[in-house]
C-alpha positions as CSV (number, residue, x, y, z in Angstrom):
1,M,-98.1,-97.5,151.3
2,E,-96.8,-101.3,151.4
3,G,-99.9,-102.2,149.8
4,E,-98.9,-100.0,147.1
5,I,-95.8,-101.5,146.3
6,G,-96.7,-104.8,145.9
7,M,-99.5,-104.2,143.7
8,K,-97.2,-101.9,141.5
9,E,-94.6,-104.9,141.5
10,G,-97.2,-107.1,140.3
11,I,-98.3,-104.6,137.2
12,V,-94.4,-104.4,136.7
13,F,-94.3,-108.4,136.0
14,K,-97.5,-108.2,134.5
15,I,-95.4,-105.6,131.5
16,L,-92.5,-107.8,131.4
17,K,-95.0,-110.8,130.7
18,V,-96.3,-108.8,128.3
19,L,-93.5,-107.7,127.1
20,Q,-91.7,-111.2,127.1
21,S,-93.2,-112.1,123.7
22,H,-92.3,-108.7,121.9
23,K,-88.6,-108.8,121.5
24,G,-86.7,-106.8,119.0
25,K,-87.4,-104.3,117.2
26,N,-89.5,-106.4,114.6
27,R,-92.0,-107.7,117.0
28,P,-93.1,-104.5,118.9
29,I,-96.8,-104.1,121.0
30,T,-98.1,-100.8,121.0
31,A,-99.4,-99.0,124.2
32,R,-102.7,-99.1,123.4
33,K,-102.6,-102.6,123.2
34,L,-100.4,-103.2,126.1
35,S,-102.9,-101.1,127.9
36,A,-105.7,-103.1,127.0
37,K,-104.0,-106.3,128.1
38,L,-103.2,-105.1,131.4
39,R,-106.5,-103.2,132.0
40,L,-104.9,-99.8,133.0
41,P,-104.5,-96.3,131.4
42,E,-101.9,-96.1,128.4
43,R,-100.5,-92.7,130.7
44,Q,-100.2,-95.6,133.3
45,V,-98.2,-97.9,131.2
46,R,-95.5,-95.3,129.6
47,S,-94.8,-93.8,132.8
48,L,-94.0,-97.4,134.3
49,I,-92.4,-98.3,131.3
50,S,-90.0,-94.7,131.8
51,E,-89.5,-95.8,135.2
52,L,-88.2,-99.3,134.4
53,V,-86.0,-98.1,131.8
54,T,-84.5,-94.8,133.3
55,K,-84.4,-96.5,137.1
56,E,-84.2,-100.3,137.2
57,N,-82.0,-100.3,133.9
58,L,-84.3,-102.4,131.6
59,L,-83.8,-103.2,128.7
60,I,-87.3,-102.0,126.9
61,A,-87.0,-99.8,123.8
62,S,-89.9,-98.0,121.5
63,S,-90.3,-97.3,118.3
64,V,-91.6,-94.0,116.8
65,Q,-91.7,-95.7,113.2
66,K,-93.9,-98.6,111.8
67,P,-93.8,-100.9,113.2
68,F,-94.7,-98.5,116.2
69,G,-94.6,-99.8,119.8
70,F,-92.6,-101.0,122.9
71,Y,-90.3,-104.0,123.0
72,L,-87.4,-105.3,125.0
73,I,-83.8,-105.1,123.7
């Protein structure tokens, strides 16, 4: 259990590090590109971002119109 938590925190840190260069709705990164950078399944990336928004209240948004993807507010 402890190893899982540490690993999850590491992944969250990596997500936030990548998103640092994607601030604002004009600079999103797609889930596909984000998952490729992190070498994780796209579904897992989306799930983790959802948790960060709903449980940790982080200001991460997504756009379903061009340009598509996730970005920091």
